[in-house]
DSSP file (Angstrom, degrees, kcal/mol; ACC not computed):
  #  RESIDUE AA STRUCTURE BP1 BP2  ACC     N-H-->O    O-->H-N    N-H-->O    O-->H-N    TCO  KAPPA ALPHA  PHI   PSI    X-CA   Y-CA   Z-CA
    1    1 A M              0   0    0      0, 0.0    20,-2.9     0, 0.0     2,-0.4   0.000 360.0 360.0 360.0 137.7    0.8    9.0   -4.8
    2    2 A V  E     -a   21   0A   0     18,-0.2     2,-0.5    20,-0.0    18,-0.0  -0.943 360.0-162.0-116.7 141.1    2.7    8.4   -1.6
    3    3 A H  E     -a   22   0A   0     18,-2.3    20,-3.5    -2,-0.4     2,-0.5  -0.979   4.8-164.1-123.0 128.6    1.4    8.5    1.9
    4    4 A I  E     +a   23   0A   0     -2,-0.5     2,-0.3    18,-0.2    20,-0.2  -0.918  26.4 134.4-112.8 136.7    3.7    8.8    4.9
    5    5 A G  E     -a   24   0A   0     18,-2.1    20,-2.9    -2,-0.5    -2,-0.0  -0.988  50.6-132.7-166.7 170.5    2.5    8.0    8.5
    6    6 A D  S    S+     0   0    0     -2,-0.3     2,-0.6    18,-0.2    18,-0.1   0.316  80.0  87.3-113.0   5.4    3.4    6.3   11.7
    7    7 A D     >> -     0   0    0      1,-0.2     4,-2.0     2,-0.0     5,-1.5  -0.931  63.1-154.1-112.4 122.2    0.2    4.4   12.4
    8    8 A W  I  4>S+     0   0    0     -2,-0.6     5,-2.4     3,-0.2     4,-0.5   0.950  90.3  40.4 -56.7 -55.5    0.1    0.9   10.7
    9    9 A T  I  4>S+     0   0    0      3,-0.2     5,-1.0     1,-0.2    -1,-0.2   0.961 124.8  32.2 -62.5 -54.9   -3.7    0.6   10.5
   10   10 A C  I  45S+     0   0    0      3,-0.2    -2,-0.2     2,-0.1    -1,-0.2   0.911 131.2  29.7 -74.0 -41.0   -4.7    4.1    9.5
   11   11 A D  I  X5S+     0   0    0     -4,-2.0     4,-2.1     3,-0.2    -3,-0.2   0.958 128.2  30.5 -87.4 -54.0   -1.6    5.1    7.4
   12   12 A V  I  ><S+     0   0    0     -5,-1.5     4,-2.5    -4,-0.5     5,-0.2   0.976 127.4  36.9 -75.2 -54.5   -0.3    2.0    5.9
   13   13 A L  I  ><S+     0   0    0     -5,-2.4     4,-2.5     2,-0.2     5,-0.2   0.920 118.6  53.4 -65.4 -39.7   -3.3   -0.1    5.4
   14   14 A G  H  ><S+     0   0    0     -5,-1.0     4,-1.9    -6,-0.3    -1,-0.2   0.945 109.8  48.7 -53.2 -52.3   -5.4    3.0    4.5
   15   15 A A  H  <>S+     0   0    0     -4,-2.1     5,-2.9     1,-0.2     4,-0.4   0.892 110.1  50.1 -60.1 -42.2   -2.8    3.9    1.9
   16   16 A L  H ><5S+     0   0    0     -4,-2.5     3,-1.2     1,-0.2    -1,-0.2   0.905 110.0  50.6 -62.3 -43.0   -2.8    0.5    0.4
   17   17 A D  H 3<5S+     0   0    0     -4,-2.5    -1,-0.2     1,-0.2    -2,-0.2   0.839 110.7  50.1 -59.8 -34.6   -6.6    0.5    0.2
   18   18 A A  T 3<5S-     0   0    0     -4,-1.9    -1,-0.2    -5,-0.2    -2,-0.2   0.458 118.2-110.9 -87.1  -3.5   -6.5    3.9   -1.5
   19   19 A G  T < 5S+     0   0    0     -3,-1.2    -3,-0.2    -4,-0.4     2,-0.1   0.611  74.7 134.2  87.0   7.5   -3.9    2.7   -4.1
   20   20 A A      < -     0   0    0     -5,-2.9    -1,-0.3    -6,-0.2   -18,-0.2  -0.477  63.0-111.8 -89.9 162.2   -1.2    4.9   -2.6
   21   21 A V  E     -a    2   0A   0    -20,-2.9   -18,-2.3    -2,-0.1     2,-0.3  -0.881  38.3-142.4 -93.6 113.1    2.4    3.8   -1.9
   22   22 A P  E     -a    3   0A   0      0, 0.0    22,-2.8     0, 0.0     2,-0.6  -0.525  17.9-167.8 -82.1 138.3    2.8    3.8    1.9
   23   23 A V  E     -ab   4  44A   0    -20,-3.5   -18,-2.1    -2,-0.3     2,-0.5  -0.952  16.8-155.7-121.0 112.6    5.9    4.9    3.8
   24   24 A W  E     -ab   5  45A   0     20,-3.2    22,-2.8    -2,-0.6     2,-1.0  -0.765  11.3-144.6 -94.5 127.7    5.6    3.8    7.4
   25   25 A I  E     - b   0  46A   0    -20,-2.9    22,-0.2    -2,-0.5    24,-0.1  -0.797  23.2-176.8 -89.2 103.4    7.6    5.8   10.0
   26   26 A S    >   -     0   0    0     20,-2.7     3,-1.6    -2,-1.0    21,-0.2   0.749  23.6-146.6 -79.6 -27.0    8.4    2.8   12.2
   27   27 A K  T 3  S-     0   0    0     20,-1.1    20,-0.1    19,-0.5    21,-0.1   0.860  78.1 -58.9  54.3  35.6   10.3    4.5   15.1
   28   28 A D  T 3  S+     0   0    0      1,-0.2    -1,-0.3    18,-0.1    19,-0.1   0.614 104.1 140.5  67.9  17.2   12.2    1.2   15.1
   29   29 A R    <   -     0   0    0     -3,-1.6    -1,-0.2    18,-0.1     2,-0.1  -0.636  56.4-109.0 -83.0 147.7    9.0   -0.9   15.8
   30   30 A P        -     0   0    0      0, 0.0    -1,-0.1     0, 0.0     3,-0.1  -0.353  43.2 -88.3 -68.8 155.8    8.6   -4.2   13.9
   31   31 A I        -     0   0    0      1,-0.1    14,-0.0    -2,-0.1    -5,-0.0  -0.484  54.7-108.0 -63.5 125.7    6.1   -4.5   11.2
   32   32 A P        -     0   0    0      0, 0.0     2,-0.8     0, 0.0    -1,-0.1  -0.158  16.5-129.9 -54.1 148.4    2.7   -5.5   12.9
   33   33 A D        +     0   0    0     -3,-0.1     4,-0.1     2,-0.0    -2,-0.0  -0.401  66.1 124.2 -96.3  56.5    1.6   -9.1   12.3
   34   34 A T        -     0   0    0     -2,-0.8     0, 0.0     2,-0.1     0, 0.0  -0.894  56.9 -71.6-116.1 146.2   -1.9   -8.0   11.3
   35   35 A P  S    S+     0   0    0      0, 0.0     2,-0.1     0, 0.0    -2,-0.0  -0.358  94.9  62.2 -69.9 160.4   -3.8   -8.8    8.1
   36   36 A P        +     0   0    0      0, 0.0    -2,-0.1     0, 0.0     0, 0.0   0.568  50.9 177.9 -83.7 153.5   -3.9   -8.2    5.3
   37   37 A T    >   +     0   0    0     -2,-0.1     3,-1.9     2,-0.1     4,-0.3   0.704  53.1 102.1 -89.0 -21.7   -0.5   -9.5    4.4
   38   38 A F  T 3  S+     0   0    0      1,-0.2     0, 0.0     2,-0.1     0, 0.0  -0.278  83.9  22.6 -59.7 152.6   -0.9   -8.6    0.7
   39   39 A G  T >  S+     0   0    0      1,-0.1     3,-2.2   -23,-0.0    -1,-0.2   0.310  81.2 117.6  80.7 -13.2    0.9   -5.6   -0.3
   40   40 A R  G X   +     0   0    0     -3,-1.9     3,-1.9     1,-0.3    -2,-0.1   0.828  69.5  65.3 -61.8 -28.0    3.3   -5.6    2.5
   41   41 A Q  G 3  S+     0   0    0     -4,-0.3    -1,-0.3     1,-0.3    -3,-0.1   0.712 100.3  54.3 -61.7 -17.0    6.1   -5.9   -0.2
   42   42 A H  G <  S+     0   0    0     -3,-2.2     2,-0.6     2,-0.1    -1,-0.3   0.230  85.0 103.4-102.2  11.2    5.0   -2.5   -1.3
   43   43 A V    <   -     0   0    0     -3,-1.9     2,-0.4   -22,-0.1   -20,-0.2  -0.832  59.3-152.0 -98.1 125.6    5.4   -0.9    2.1
   44   44 A H  E     -b   23   0A   0    -22,-2.8   -20,-3.2    -2,-0.6     2,-0.5  -0.797  10.7-149.8 -93.3 141.8    8.5    1.3    2.5
   45   45 A V  E     +b   24   0A   0     -2,-0.4     2,-0.4   -22,-0.2   -20,-0.2  -0.930  18.2 174.2-115.3 128.2    9.8    1.5    6.1
   46   46 A A  E     -b   25   0A   0    -22,-2.8   -20,-2.7    -2,-0.5   -19,-0.5  -0.994  26.3-146.5-131.7 140.5   11.7    4.5    7.5
   47   47 A A  S    S+     0   0    0     -2,-0.4   -20,-1.1   -22,-0.2     2,-0.3   0.876  83.2  17.0 -71.1 -38.2   12.7    4.9   11.2
   48   48 A T  S  > S-     0   0    0    -22,-0.1     4,-2.3   -21,-0.1     5,-0.2  -0.817  80.7-106.9-133.0 166.1   12.3    8.6   11.2
   49   49 A L  H  > S+     0   0    0     -2,-0.3     4,-2.2     1,-0.2     5,-0.1   0.881 121.1  55.4 -66.1 -31.4   10.6   11.4    9.3
   50   50 A A  H  > S+     0   0    0      2,-0.2     4,-2.1     1,-0.2    -1,-0.2   0.901 107.3  49.5 -60.1 -42.6   14.1   12.4    8.0
   51   51 A D  H  > S+     0   0    0      1,-0.2     4,-2.3     2,-0.2    -1,-0.2   0.879 109.0  52.6 -66.8 -35.4   14.6    8.9    6.8
   52   52 A A  H  X S+     0   0    0     -4,-2.3     4,-2.4     2,-0.2    -2,-0.2   0.866 107.1  51.8 -66.7 -34.6   11.3    9.0    5.1
   53   53 A A  H  X S+     0   0    0     -4,-2.2     4,-2.0     2,-0.2    -2,-0.2   0.925 110.7  48.5 -62.8 -43.4   12.2   12.3    3.3
   54   54 A A  H  X S+     0   0    0     -4,-2.1     4,-1.8     2,-0.2    -2,-0.2   0.892 109.9  51.8 -62.5 -40.4   15.4   10.8    2.1
   55   55 A L  H  X S+     0   0    0     -4,-2.3     4,-2.4     2,-0.2    -2,-0.2   0.911 107.4  53.1 -58.6 -46.0   13.5    7.7    0.9
   56   56 A I  H  X S+     0   0    0     -4,-2.4     4,-2.8     1,-0.2     5,-0.2   0.898 105.4  53.8 -58.0 -42.2   11.0    9.9   -1.0
   57   57 A R  H  X S+     0   0    0     -4,-2.0     4,-2.2     1,-0.2    -1,-0.2   0.930 110.2  47.1 -63.4 -40.2   13.9   11.6   -2.8
   58   58 A T  H  X S+     0   0    0     -4,-1.8     4,-2.5     2,-0.2    -2,-0.2   0.904 111.2  52.1 -68.3 -35.9   15.3    8.2   -3.9
   59   59 A L  H  X S+     0   0    0     -4,-2.4     4,-1.6     1,-0.2    -1,-0.2   0.913 110.4  47.5 -63.1 -41.9   11.8    7.1   -5.1
   60   60 A N  H  X>S+     0   0    0     -4,-2.8     5,-2.4     2,-0.2     4,-0.7   0.900 111.3  51.3 -65.7 -38.1   11.5   10.3   -7.1
   61   61 A F  H ><5S+     0   0    0     -4,-2.2     3,-1.2     1,-0.2    -2,-0.2   0.935 109.2  50.6 -61.5 -46.1   15.0    9.7   -8.6
   62   62 A R  H 3<5S+     0   0    0     -4,-2.5    -1,-0.2     1,-0.3    -2,-0.2   0.840 108.6  52.7 -59.2 -34.8   14.0    6.2   -9.6
   63   63 A E  H 3<5S-     0   0    0     -4,-1.6    -1,-0.3    -5,-0.2    -2,-0.2   0.609 118.7-111.6 -77.3 -13.8   10.9    7.5  -11.3
   64   64 A G  T <<5S+     0   0    0     -3,-1.2     2,-0.2    -4,-0.7    -3,-0.2   0.613  72.2 133.7  94.0  10.3   12.8   10.0  -13.3
   65   65 A T      < -     0   0    0     -5,-2.4    -1,-0.3    -6,-0.2    -2,-0.1  -0.612  43.6-156.2 -95.6 160.7   11.6   13.2  -11.6
   66   66 A T              0   0    0     -2,-0.2    -1,-0.1     1,-0.1    -5,-0.1   0.243 360.0 360.0-116.9  10.2   13.8   16.0  -10.5
   67   67 A S              0   0    0     -7,-0.1    -1,-0.1   -10,-0.0   -10,-0.1   0.549 360.0 360.0 -77.5 360.0   11.9   17.7   -7.8
């Protein structure tokens, strides 16, 4: 499961807590320096929603799906 959002606390940390793969729409903001630091290596960052959509397509391709 993938969760896309632009709020670090609600979207990214919430997705990690739920076991989802977060895609953070950063709007060119730096990754916040807030705990927890675990799982940050599993956070995908996209500057815009269009970039996030392109990223999701590559994730699906790597997983072997064709949708």
